[in-house]
N, C-alpha and C positions, 0 to 999 in steps of 0.2 A: 546109701549105707547098705551094701550087699554083702560085705565081710563082717562077721560079728564074732567077738570072743565071749564065751560064757564063763563066768567066774563066781563060784559058790563056796560057802562053808560046807562042813560036813553032816549038818543037821538032816535028818531024814526028811523033812518037810522042803529043805532046800533042795536036796538031791532029787527028789520027786519033781519039784518044779522045774529044775535044770533038765531033767529028761524030757518032761512034757514040752518044755520050750524048744529043745533040740529038735524034737519030731514036728513041731508046728512050723518052725523056721525053715527047715530043710524041705517040708513039704511045700512050702511058698516059694521056694527058689532062692533062699538065703543060703550062703555059705558060713559054716562054722569053722573058724580058724583059730590057731594059737599064736600066729603073727601076722601083720599087715592087716589088722582090722580096722574097720571104719567107725565101730562102736563097741564099747565094753557093757555088757549087761551083768550086773552084779546082783547075785541072789543070796539074800541074807539080811542082816541088820546093818546098824551103823557101823559096828566094828568091822563087819566084812567088807562095806564100802571104803572104810579108811584103808585096809589091807590091800584092796585093789588099787586105790589112788597110789599108795605107796609103790606098788609094783608097776604100775603102767602109766604114771604121770608124765614120763618123758615122751610118750607117744602123742600127746597134744591132741587126743581125740575124746569125744564125750562119753560120759558114764551114765547109764540108766539102771536105776534100782529096782529090784523086786523085793519087797518087804516080808521076810519070813522071821524077821526078829520081834524083840519085845516092845521096842519104841518106834525105831524107824523113822528118825526125822530126815534123813537123807534119801532112803529108798522110797519110792511112790507108787509102784503098781502092786496091788495086792495079788498074792499067789493064785487066788481063784478067779481072776480076771486077766489071764495072760494073754488073751485074745486082743486085748487093748494094745499091745505091743505090735502086733501085726498091722492093726489098723492105723496107729500112727506113723508107722514105718512106710506103710503103702500110701497115705495121704499126705505124709510129711507135716501132720497136724500137731507140731510140737514147737517148744522153743529151747534153745540152749543158752544157759546162764553161765557166765565165767565168775569165778570166785578167786580171789588172790590167796597165795601161799604165804606165809611167814618164813623168814630164814633165820636161823639162829647160827652164830659164828662163836665157838668156843676156843679159847687158847688155855692150854694146859700149863701148869707148873714147869713142865719140861720145854715149853716153847711150841708145842705141836698145835697146829690149828685144825679144827674139827668142824665141818659144816653140817646142818641139818635143816629139813623143811617140814611145816606143818601145815595140814589143811585146817584141823581144828585148834589145837592149843599147843604151845610150849609150857612145860613145867619146869620150874627152877625150885629145888627143895633141898634142904640139908639132910644128909644120908643118916646121920646119928641124931638120937633124941635129944638134942640141944639146939639153941638158937642159931639162925643163920644171921651173919652180920654182913652187910653189903653197901657199897656206896653206889648211888643211882645218879646216871647223867643223862639228860635228855637233850638230844641234838648237841652234844658236846658240852652241855652246860651242867655244873653240879645241881642236883635236885633235891636228894634226900639220903640220909643215912639211916638205913633200915634194919631193924632187928625183928625177927619173927620167924615164921616156919618157911615162908617163901613166896613164890608168886605162880599165877597162872596168866599167861599172855594169850590171849584168844583172838581169832578172826571174828568177823560178824557171823558167819555161819556156824563157828564153834562157840559162840557165847551162850547158847543154850546147853552146852555140855558140862563139863566138870566147873566152869567158871560161875555158872548161875547158881550152883548149889553151894558155892564157897561165897555167895554175897555180891557176885558181879550183876550186871544188868543184862537184860535181853536187848541185843542190837540188831536192828533191822539188816538182813543179809544183804541189802543192795547199797549200804552206806559205806563211802571210802575211808573206813576208820579201823582201828583195832583197839584192844582193850587190855589194860594191865589190872589184875586183881590181887592185892595181897592175901596172904593166908595167915591168919592169927598173928597180927602184928603185936608186938611187945611194946606197949604204950605205958611208960611210968614217968616218974620225976625226972628221969635222966635221959630217956629215949622219947623222940618224937617221930616214929616211923609213918610212911604212908598207911593209912588205914582204910581208905575207902577205894573202891574201883574207879579207875580213870579211863576215860575213852580219848584217844589221841587221832590226830589225822593220820591217814595211811602212810604219808612220806616221813613220819617222825622215826628217828633212830634213838632207841634206849639202850644204854651200856651200863652193865653191872660189874663192879669190881670187887671180888670176894676178899673180905678181910680175914687175915691169917690163913690164906688159901692152902699152903703147904700142911696145915694140921685139921683142915676142916674138909671133908669129902662132900661135894655138891652133886646132886642128880640133875641133869639137864635131859628132858625126854621130849620128843616130838610125837604127838598123837599116841602117847604111851609106850614109846619105843625110847630107850636111853641112847644118847648119842656117843657115849663113851663111859669107861669105868676108870679113867684117870682122873686125878685131882685137877679141878678147873680153877684158874685164877681170874680170867676175864670173859665176859658173855656180851655180845652184842646181838640185838634183834632188830630187824626192820621187815618191811614188805619186800618179798622176792620179786624179781622181774620174771615170774612164772604165775600160770594161772591154771586151775582145774575147771573143765567144763561139764556141766550137769545137765543132762536132757530131761526137760519137764514137759508133761502133757496137760492138756486142758488149760483152764484159767488159774494159773499158779498164784495163790494169795497166801503170803507170808504170814499174815495176822490169823487167818483160819488155820492153817498148819500149826502156828504156835499155840493157838486155843486148843486144839484137838490133841496135839501131842505133850504139851507142858502143863497146860491149866486143867483139862478135864481128863487128859490121858485116855482119850477114847471113851470116855463115860459120858451117856447121853443124858442130858438134862433139858427140861423145857425152860427157857429163858424169857419166853414172850408170856404176856398175860392171857 
């Protein structure tokens, strides 16, 4: 990995880390490039990592994060320990983990087909302050008539994002599954919508048919980005035949990361007697 692209947000701490890293890498014989890289080093938080993945995912090369954000579940190297990057590149003391993308295929009321990809989650939500009505099919079979605010469909690595705060479950990042989490299901004497988060095998296909699609605008967003402003009638979600590679250093421990970032939020407490 001699050719490296540096990608950062515009925060002062990120730009300072980027400049320092540029000087360190070039002094060590690495080449900083805008094209033809072997590695993308992302300086920022989770949002910056997602932005970099959107931009560079087609290159099929690994991403390494420097965390200058507030949470940083994806970035792993602290900005005050940039020398770790030189050490792991020189010694190849790292692991590369692959994570699946989700693919969403939307059909508009005019018959146009629009595809999108998500590393963390796909959001399906009614645009107006009224209930979303949708028929859900799983692997082609009728499953549920849903009324409520919408859904978060998350990858395992994305389950600790929006989904977990909406009542979803934390899913280990190595499991071959993904998750659908309903948002504010409207359960009454008439409606029996899906109310709890559901984890499904990775090969599962979930289809949504929007009721009264020409009258009800629905947002479909991949990692916070809308796929279209047009009215959508049909939505299909499945695992994509695409993966994103994340470079990890040291002994990566999902449970330790989850405890630090989600439970304790980096608050140090003594747990032993």
